[in-house]
C-alpha positions in Angstrom: -24.9 40.4 73.6 -21.4 40.8 75.0 -19.2 37.8 74.5 -21.5 36.1 72.0 -19.9 35.0 68.8 -21.2 36.5 65.6 -23.0 33.9 63.5 -24.0 34.1 59.9 -27.6 33.5 59.1 -26.8 32.5 55.5 -24.7 29.4 56.2 -25.1 27.1 59.2 -21.9 26.7 61.2 -19.6 23.9 59.9 -21.4 23.6 56.6 -19.1 25.5 54.3 -19.5 24.6 50.6 -16.3 23.0 49.2 -16.9 24.0 45.6 -17.3 27.8 45.5 -16.7 28.2 41.8 -19.4 29.6 39.5 -21.4 27.3 37.2 -21.4 27.9 33.4 -24.8 29.6 33.6 -23.6 31.9 36.3 -20.5 32.8 34.3 -22.6 33.4 31.2 -24.9 35.6 33.2 -22.0 37.5 34.7 -20.4 38.2 31.3 -23.8 39.3 29.9 -24.4 41.7 32.8 -20.9 43.1 32.3 -21.5 43.6 28.6 -24.8 45.4 29.4 -23.0 47.7 31.8 -20.4 48.5 29.2 -23.1 49.2 26.6 -24.9 51.4 29.1 -21.7 53.4 29.8 -21.2 54.0 26.1 -24.8 55.2 25.7 -24.4 57.5 28.8 -21.2 59.0 27.4 -22.8 59.5 24.0 -25.9 61.2 25.4 -23.8 63.6 27.5 -21.7 64.5 24.5 -24.9 65.3 22.5 -26.2 67.4 25.4 -23.0 69.3 25.7 -22.6 70.0 22.0 -25.8 69.2 20.1 -24.9 70.8 16.8 -21.7 68.8 16.3 -23.7 65.6 15.6 -26.0 67.3 13.0 -25.0 66.9 9.3 -23.9 70.1 7.6 -26.3 69.6 4.6 -30.0 70.1 4.9 -33.0 68.3 3.5 -33.6 71.1 1.0 -30.2 70.9 -0.6 -31.2 68.2 -3.1 -34.4 69.9 -4.3 -34.2 71.3 -7.8 -36.2 74.4 -8.6 -37.4 75.0 -5.1 -36.3 77.6 -2.6 -35.6 76.6 0.9 -38.9 77.0 2.9 -41.0 76.3 -0.2 -41.6 72.6 0.6 -45.3 73.3 1.6 -46.2 74.4 -1.9 -44.4 71.4 -3.5 -46.8 69.0 -1.7 -49.9 70.6 -3.1 
C-alpha cells in the first residue's frame, strides 16, 4: 500500500472529460431543487413561528360573532 498512487475509480486515468459544463436539463433540475429547498426553508420557519406563538396567527373574531339572535355556545340548538 505504501508508495502506490491513489487512483480514482470514477474516471479511468487519462480520460478526463473536456466539457465539464452542465446541460440544460441539469441546470433546470438544479434550479428546481434550489427552489424546493427555499420553499422548504420558508415552511420550516413558518411552522416554528406557529409553534412558538400559536395564538398570534389566529384571527381575533370568532365564528359566533356574525350570528344574530344567538348566544355564543348556542350553535347546537340552531342546527335542530
